[in-house]
C-alpha positions in Angstrom: 0.1 0.0 0.1 1.5 3.4 -1.2 1.8 6.1 1.4 -0.6 9.1 0.6 0.0 12.2 2.9 -3.2 14.0 1.6 -5.3 10.9 2.4 -4.0 10.4 5.9 -4.3 14.2 6.6 -8.0 14.0 5.5 -8.5 11.1 7.9 -7.0 13.3 10.7 -9.3 16.2 9.9 -12.3 13.9 9.7 -11.4 12.4 13.1 -10.1 15.8 14.5 -12.5 15.9 17.5 -11.6 12.4 18.8 -7.9 13.3 18.2 -8.4 16.5 20.3 -10.3 14.6 23.0 -7.4 12.1 23.3 -4.7 14.8 23.5 -6.6 16.8 25.9 -7.5 13.6 28.1 -3.8 12.4 28.2 -2.6 16.0 28.9 -5.1 16.6 31.6 -3.8 13.2 33.2 -0.4 14.4 33.0 -1.2 17.7 34.6 -3.2 15.6 37.4 -0.2 13.3 37.9 2.2 16.3 38.0 0.3 18.1 40.7 -1.0 15.1 42.7 2.2 13.2 43.1 3.9 14.0 46.4 7.3 15.8 46.3 10.4 13.7 46.9 13.3 15.6 48.3 16.8 14.2 47.7 19.7 15.5 49.7 23.1 14.7 48.4 26.4 14.4 50.2 29.7 14.3 48.4 32.8 12.1 49.8 36.2 12.2 48.5 38.4 9.0 48.3 41.9 10.4 49.0 45.3 8.8 48.3 47.6 7.5 50.9 49.4 10.4 52.8 52.5 8.4 53.2 54.2 7.0 49.9 54.4 3.3 49.7 58.1 3.6 49.0 58.6 4.8 52.7 56.0 2.7 54.5 53.3 0.8 52.9 49.8 0.0 54.4 49.0 -3.7 54.8 45.4 -3.1 53.5 45.8 -4.2 49.8 42.1 -3.8 48.8 41.5 -1.2 46.2 39.1 1.8 47.0 36.5 0.3 44.6 36.4 -3.1 46.6 36.2 -1.3 49.9 33.3 1.0 48.6 31.5 -2.1 47.3 32.0 -3.8 50.5 30.6 -0.7 52.4 27.6 -0.6 49.9 26.7 -4.2 50.5 26.8 -3.6 54.3 24.6 -0.6 54.0 22.0 -2.4 52.0 21.6 -5.3 54.6 18.1 -5.9 56.0 19.2 -5.2 59.5 20.8 -1.9 58.7 18.1 -0.7 56.5 15.5 -1.6 59.3 17.7 0.2 62.0 17.7 3.3 59.8 13.8 3.2 59.4 13.1 2.6 63.1 15.7 5.5 64.0 14.1 8.1 61.9 10.6 6.9 62.1 10.5 6.7 58.2 7.8 4.1 58.3 6.3 4.5 61.8 2.6 4.1 62.1 2.5 2.2 58.8 1.5 -1.5 58.8 4.1 -2.6 56.4 5.9 -6.0 56.3 9.7 -5.9 56.7 10.4 -7.0 53.3 8.3 -4.0 51.8 10.2 -1.6 54.2 13.6 -3.0 53.2 12.6 -2.7 49.6 11.3 0.8 50.0 14.6 1.9 51.9 16.8 0.3 49.0 14.8 2.3 46.5 15.4 5.4 48.1 19.1 5.1 49.0 21.6 6.0 46.2 25.3 5.7 46.2 27.3 6.7 43.1 30.7 5.2 43.1 33.7 6.4 41.1 35.2 4.4 38.2 36.8 1.2 39.4 40.0 1.9 37.7 40.6 5.1 39.7 42.4 5.2 43.1 40.7 8.5 43.9 37.2 9.9 43.2 34.1 11.4 44.4 31.3 9.3 46.0 27.8 10.8 46.0 25.3 9.4 48.7 21.7 10.5 48.7 18.4 9.6 50.2 14.8 10.3 49.0 12.3 11.4 51.6 8.9 13.3 51.6 10.5 16.0 53.9 13.8 17.9 53.1 15.1 17.9 56.7 14.5 14.0 57.0 16.3 13.5 53.6 19.3 15.4 54.8 19.5 13.7 58.4 19.2 10.2 56.9 21.9 11.1 54.2 24.3 12.5 56.8 23.8 9.2 58.9 24.4 7.1 55.9 27.5 9.2 55.2 28.8 8.7 58.9 28.0 4.8 58.5 30.3 5.0 55.4 33.1 6.6 57.2 32.8 4.2 60.3 32.7 1.2 57.9 35.7 2.4 56.0 37.6 2.8 59.2 36.5 -0.4 60.6 37.3 -2.3 57.5 40.8 -0.9 57.0 41.7 -1.1 60.8 40.2 -4.5 60.9 42.2 -5.8 57.9 45.5 -4.3 59.3 44.7 -5.4 62.8 44.0 -8.9 61.5 47.3 -8.8 59.5 49.1 -7.9 62.8 47.6 -10.5 65.0 48.3 -13.1 62.3 52.0 -12.2 62.1 52.4 -12.0 65.9 51.0 -15.4 66.3 53.3 -16.7 63.5 56.3 -15.3 65.2 55.2 -16.9 68.6 54.7 -20.3 66.8 58.0 -20.1 64.9 59.9 -19.2 68.1 58.6 -22.3 69.9 59.4 -24.6 67.0 62.7 -23.1 66.8 63.4 -23.9 70.6 61.8 -27.3 70.1 64.0 -28.1 67.1 67.0 -26.7 68.9 66.2 -29.1 71.7 66.1 -32.0 69.4 69.5 -31.2 68.0 71.1 -31.0 71.4 69.4 -34.2 72.5 70.5 -36.1 69.4 74.1 -34.7 69.8 74.1 -35.8 73.6 72.9 -39.3 72.5 75.4 -39.6 69.8 78.3 -37.5 71.0 80.8 -40.4 70.3 79.6 -40.9 66.7 79.2 -37.2 65.4 80.6 -36.1 62.0 82.7 -33.3 63.5 85.0 -35.9 65.6 85.3 -38.2 62.6 88.9 -37.2 61.7 90.0 -37.5 65.4 88.4 -41.0 65.8 90.2 -42.3 62.7 93.5 -41.0 63.9 92.8 -42.4 67.2 91.9 -45.7 65.7 95.1 -45.8 63.7 97.4 -45.0 66.8 95.5 -47.8 68.9 96.0 -50.3 66.1 99.7 -49.7 66.2 99.7 -49.8 70.0 97.8 -53.1 69.8 100.5 -54.5 67.5 103.2 -53.4 69.9 101.4 -55.0 72.9 101.2 -58.3 71.0 104.9 -58.2 70.2 105.8 -57.4 73.8 103.4 -60.2 75.0 104.9 -62.7 72.6 108.5 -61.6 73.9 107.7 -62.1 77.6 106.0 -65.3 77.1 109.0 -66.5 75.0 111.4 -65.3 77.8 109.4 -66.9 80.5 109.3 -70.2 78.7 113.2 -70.2 78.1 113.9 -69.2 81.7 111.6 -72.1 82.8 113.3 -74.5 80.5 116.7 -73.3 81.7 116.0 -73.7 85.3 114.6 -76.9 84.9 117.6 -78.2 83.1 120.3 -76.7 85.0 118.7 -75.5 88.3 120.1 -72.1 87.7 119.3 -69.1 85.6 122.3 -68.7 83.6 125.3 -70.8 82.3 127.9 -68.3 83.6 130.4 -70.1 86.1 131.8 -66.9 87.4 128.5 -66.0 88.9 128.1 -69.4 90.7 128.7 -69.9 94.5 131.1 -72.6 95.7 128.1 -74.9 96.6 126.7 -74.2 93.2 130.0 -75.1 91.6 130.4 -78.3 93.6 126.8 -79.1 92.7 127.6 -78.7 89.1 130.7 -80.9 89.4 128.8 -83.7 91.3 126.0 -83.6 88.7 128.7 -84.3 85.9 130.2 -87.0 87.9 126.9 -88.6 88.4 126.1 -88.3 84.6 129.5 -89.9 83.9 128.7 -92.8 86.4 125.4 -93.5 85.0 127.1 -94.1 81.7 129.4 -96.7 83.3 127.5 -98.1 86.2 124.0 -99.3 86.8 121.6 -97.1 88.8 122.1 -99.4 91.8 125.6 -99.0 92.0 127.0 -97.8 95.2 129.0 -94.9 93.7 126.0 -93.8 91.8 123.8 -94.0 95.0 126.4 -91.9 96.9 126.7 -89.4 94.0 122.9 -89.0 94.0 122.8 -88.3 97.8 125.7 -85.7 97.5 123.8 -84.1 94.6 120.5 -84.0 96.6 122.1 -82.5 99.7 123.9 -79.8 97.6 120.7 -79.1 95.8 119.0 -78.4 99.0 121.8 -76.2 100.1 121.8 -74.2 96.9 118.0 -74.0 96.8 118.2 -72.5 100.4 121.0 -69.9 99.0 118.8 -68.9 96.0 115.7 -68.6 98.2 117.4 -65.9 100.3 117.0 -67.8 103.5 115.6 -70.8 105.2 112.1 -69.6 105.7 109.2 -71.4 104.0 107.7 -68.3 102.6 110.8 -67.0 100.9 110.9 -66.8 97.0 113.9 -67.8 94.9 115.4 -65.6 92.3 113.8 -67.6 89.6 110.3 -67.5 91.1 110.8 -63.6 91.5 111.8 -63.3 87.8 108.9 -65.5 86.7 106.5 -63.4 89.0 107.8 -60.2 87.4 107.3 -61.5 83.9 103.8 -62.9 84.8 102.9 -59.5 86.1 104.1 -57.8 82.9 102.3 -60.3 80.8 98.9 -59.5 82.8 99.4 -56.0 82.6 99.9 -56.2 78.9 96.9 -58.5 78.5 94.8 -56.1 80.3 96.0 -53.2 78.1 95.4 -55.4 75.1 91.7 -56.1 76.1 91.2 -52.3 76.7 92.7 -51.6 73.4 90.4 -54.1 71.5 87.3 -52.9 73.4 88.3 -49.2 72.5 88.9 -50.3 68.9 85.4 -52.0 68.8 83.9 -48.8 70.2 85.6 -46.8 67.7 84.7 -49.0 64.9 81.0 -49.1 65.9 81.1 -45.2 66.2 82.7 -44.7 62.7 80.2 -47.0 61.1 77.3 -45.1 62.8 78.6 -41.7 61.9 77.2 -41.6 58.2 73.6 -42.3 59.5 74.1 -39.9 62.3 75.4 -37.3 59.8 72.2 -37.7 57.8 69.8 -37.5 60.6 71.8 -34.5 62.1 71.7 -32.7 58.9 68.1 -33.2 58.5 67.6 -31.7 62.0 69.8 -28.7 61.2 68.2 -28.3 57.8 64.7 -28.2 59.5 66.3 -25.6 62.0 67.5 -23.5 59.3 64.2 -23.6 57.3 62.5 -22.5 60.6 65.1 -19.8 61.0 64.5 -18.4 57.5 60.7 -18.4 58.2 61.2 -16.7 61.6 63.3 -14.0 59.9 60.7 -13.5 57.3 57.8 -13.6 59.8 59.7 -11.0 62.1 60.2 -8.6 59.0 56.7 -9.1 58.1 55.5 -8.3 61.7 57.5 -5.0 61.6 55.7 -4.1 58.3 52.3 -5.1 59.7 52.9 -3.0 62.9 53.9 0.1 60.7 50.9 -0.6 58.4 48.5 -1.0 61.3 50.0 2.3 62.8 49.3 3.9 59.4 45.7 2.8 59.4 45.2 3.7 63.2 46.5 7.2 62.6 44.3 7.5 59.3 47.6 8.3 57.3 46.7 5.7 54.7 43.9 5.8 52.1 40.7 7.4 53.6 37.4 8.8 52.7 36.5 12.3 53.9 33.4 14.4 53.6 33.7 17.4 51.4 30.0 18.4 51.1 27.5 17.3 53.9 23.9 16.9 53.0 21.8 19.9 53.6 18.0 20.1 53.3 17.0 20.8 49.6 15.0 23.8 48.9 13.4 22.2 45.8 12.0 18.7 45.2 13.9 16.4 43.0 10.9 14.6 41.9 8.5 14.6 40.2 9.6 16.9 37.1 6.3 18.5 36.5 7.2 19.8 33.1 8.5 16.5 32.1 5.3 14.7 33.3 3.0 17.1 31.4 5.1 16.7 28.2 5.1 13.0 28.8 1.1 13.2 29.0 1.1 15.1 25.7 3.4 12.8 24.1 1.3 9.7 25.3 -1.8 11.5 23.6 0.1 11.6 20.4 1.2 8.0 20.5 -2.4 6.8 21.3 -3.8 9.0 18.5 -1.2 7.6 16.0 -1.9 4.0 17.1 -5.7 4.6 17.0 -5.7 6.1 13.5 -3.2 3.3 12.4 -5.6 0.6 13.7 -8.5 2.2 11.9 -6.7 2.1 8.6 -5.6 -1.4 9.0 -8.9 -2.7 10.0 -10.9 -0.7 7.4 -11.1 -3.2 4.2 -13.3 -0.8 2.2 -12.0 0.7 -1.1 -11.3 4.3 -0.6 -8.7 5.2 -3.0 -7.6 4.4 -6.7 -4.7 2.5 -5.5 -6.8 0.4 -3.4 -9.1 -0.3 -6.5 -6.2 -1.3 -8.7 -5.0 -3.6 -5.8 -8.3 -5.3 -5.1 -9.9 -5.4 -8.7 -6.8 -5.4 -10.8 -8.1 -2.7 -13.1 -6.8 0.8 -13.7 -9.5 3.6 -13.7 -9.4 6.4 -16.2 -10.8 8.9 -13.6 -12.4 9.0 -10.2 -15.5 10.8 -9.0 -15.4 12.1 -5.4 -18.1 11.4 -3.1 -20.6 14.2 -3.2 -22.6 14.7 0.2 -26.2 15.8 0.2 -27.3 18.9 2.2 -28.6 16.7 4.8 -25.3 14.7 5.1 -23.4 18.1 5.3 -25.8 19.3 8.1 -25.4 16.0 10.1 -21.6 16.2 9.8 -21.6 19.9 11.2 -23.8 18.8 14.0 -21.4 16.1 14.9 -18.4 18.5 14.7 -20.2 20.9 17.0 -21.3 18.2 19.4 -17.8 16.7 19.6 -16.3 20.3 20.1 -19.1 21.0 22.9 -18.3 17.6 24.5 -14.6 18.1 24.4 -14.9 21.5 26.0 -17.3 20.2 28.7 -14.8 17.3 29.3 -12.0 19.7 29.7 -13.9 21.8 32.1 -14.8 18.8 34.2 -11.3 17.4 34.3 -9.9 20.8 35.1 -12.4 21.2 38.0 -11.5 17.7 39.2 -7.8 18.7 39.2 -8.6 21.7 41.2 -10.7 19.8 43.7 -8.0 17.2 44.2 -5.3 19.9 44.7 -7.4 21.8 47.2 -8.0 18.5 49.1 -4.3 17.6 48.9 -3.3 21.1 50.4 -5.8 20.7 53.2 -4.5 17.2 54.0 -0.8 18.5 53.7 -1.4 20.9 56.7 -1.8 17.8 59.0 1.0 15.2 59.7 1.2 12.9 57.0 3.1 9.6 56.5 4.1 7.9 53.3 3.5 4.3 52.2 5.3 2.7 49.3 2.9 0.9 47.0 3.7 -0.3 43.5 6.3 2.5 43.1 4.1 5.4 44.1 4.2 7.4 47.2 0.7 8.0 48.3 0.1 10.4 51.3 -2.1 8.8 54.0 -3.0 10.4 57.4 -1.1 8.8 60.4 
């Protein structure tokens, strides 16, 4: 269907009374809403997010949360159900109204506004506002919310820095106890294995070599003493004396030696029972007794001979060397056991010392972090870090922020234009009669040579004029009635406004009701 401006203009002209009625009705509704809606006052406070006063290069705060994270956390805490209910009860915003808690919370959230700076900025301005039906109430609630923002910021930052400080204090205390415990383990291990520690390994090896050489020397001395004892015993048993030298013999010993030689020669010639042999044996026995008494140093029964004294001295030396050998062997066994146990002890001691060193490194790091945490906590406690300050507190506004009466009236007129256009469009779409040559061509498939307009009769013209007049009069009466209704409502609203009123939030509209 081709667009024909003249046709649509004629359609508007024919329905001009209805069009005017729609525009007037919507405009009057806009006027009614603009003057009937209760005023909403919005007091605003401006907060400044400031950068840290102390550069991070000199002393850094331990609070690593960005301003955006802090502000978002504060915003979520402000919008909690408990906080909103406390604000409502504190300022009596919904006092006297029978509203459930969910409705009160929803109403408070719709009134509170908090505009945050861009997230990528470290500084910026935060705008806090609260909508109320009274300017003083709006300013009071806004300032209360601003104070909550400041308190929450201080609590969050000092809480974070204090928590960090407490953590590192506990960590330093824990590591101090672990270091003491580990040091005690090392000392206990060294005491239990003091003879097989790696530090004394060289000394024990040199000691082992020296004792092995000493053991060989003792074995040689023992062998020499035992051989000497055996030779002395054999010599004394054969000769009855300790040495072969004749110059050292007494006369009795010399005579005894001579008689023994004679006895030996007689035994070669005579039989053992020969008188000469028996006589020589008797003389030898008598002299042996004399010599024995001489060698014993006296005639007492307890006296020892020179041979017995020498044998006793050799036996004493042998016993002493045997004792030394046993001690050397025991010491060598202990040294060997300690040397064999040293590698395992070295590994165990190395692990203990490695654990101690790791703990010491952790302790040093914790002490350094504790110092930084104390400095960061001091920065936050003295408000030298990033902070939020009030640059413009909320004051009672002189004009309401809502509704925008001009905009509401313009919206009513615009709604009338939209409704009129929609109504005309529907009439054109739903009307299936042929009214133009283009519709005849489309419907019948023929091209007319010319068209004859509809010629109305005088009666039809008179009826049309009556309809126009009637529509105009009706529109004027409707406008007068609507205007009277608006004036009546406004007068009643002013009368009620003189008495204390409350506000109930219902489907997004504030309706004044008496308390």
